[in-house]
N, C-alpha and C positions, 0 to 999 in steps of 0.2 A: 769146588763148592764156594759159594759166596758167604762171607762172614759178616756179622754185624756185632755191634757192641752189646754187652749183657743188659744194658738199660733199655734197649728197644724191645717192644713187643714184636714178636716175629711170627709171621704166618709160615707154616712149614714149607720147606723147599720141595719143589716138584722135580724129580729126576727121571726124565723119560727120554729114551732113545738118544742119548748123547747131549741133552740140554738140561741145565739146571735153572730153575726159575724160583726166585725168592721175593715175596711181597712183604714190604715193611712199611707200616703206617707211620706217619710223622705226627708230631704233637699238635699241629695246626689243621688237621684234617687232610693233609696231603698224603700221598702214598708213593712209595718207590717200588719199582719192579726191576730187580737186578737179574741179569741173564748171563750165563756162562756156557761155554761149549759150542756146538755146531747147530745153527738154525737152518734147516733145510725144509723141503716140502713136507716131509713126514713129521718132523719135530716142531714145526711152526704151530701146530694145533695147541701144544702146551703153552706157548707164548700167548696165543689168542685167548685161551681160557683164563690165564692169569690176569691179563689186562682187563678183560670183561668183568672178572670178579673184583678187581680193584676199582673199576668204574662204578659198579653197583654197590659195593660195600663202604666206600669212602666218598666224601663230598668235595674234597679239595683237588688241587692240581695233581697230575700224574707225571712222574718222571720215569723213563725207562733207561737204565744204565746198561750199556752194551760193551763196556771196556774189556770184559773177559770173553767176548764172543770170538771164536777162532775161525769161523766160517759162516757165511750168510748168503743164501741164494735167493732166487726170485720168490720162493715160498716164504722166506723170512721177511723179505721186503713187503710182500702182500699182507702179511700179518701186521706189520708196523703201520702200513697205510690204512688197513681196516681199523686198527686201534685208534688212529687219528680221527677217522670218520666217526666212529662211535663216540669219541670224546667231544667232537664238535657238536654232534646231535644232542649230547647231554649238557652242552654249554660249559664244558670243562677244558682247561688248558692241558695239553699233553706235549711233552718234550723229550726227545732222545738226548741223553747226556753220555759223556765218556765213551764215545764210539771207538772201537778198536780200529786198527789200520785197515783191516779187511772190510769192516762195515763202512767206514769213512769212504773208501774207494767205491763201494757199491752205490752209496748215496750220491757221490759226485758223478759217477758214470750215468746214473739214471735220472739225474736232475731233481732228486727228491730231498737233497740235503736241506735246502732252505725251508721246506714245509715241515720237516721233522725235527730240526735242531734249532 
């Protein structure tokens, strides 16, 4: 599970099918989406829902922290690319931060690192 400091307002953690997603608003209207576990075709829906909720509920930049992701397949990559497309449509910056070794490798192999990080 992803932890935050007590001073942050925290949107409850979603724990579905091996993935935990936590949305944390920042003081300046930004929002962070922290993910841990395995993102696959099945569990990617939880990531999609969390990012869409972050985009509609907050007005600042969105960061997606993937440092605790232990596995990510094409379903997870698709969810990230869809999140980026939705953010672009909304005129909002979206950036992946703290990618785990597995995620970093996927982004490098697919040529999507530069558009997501």
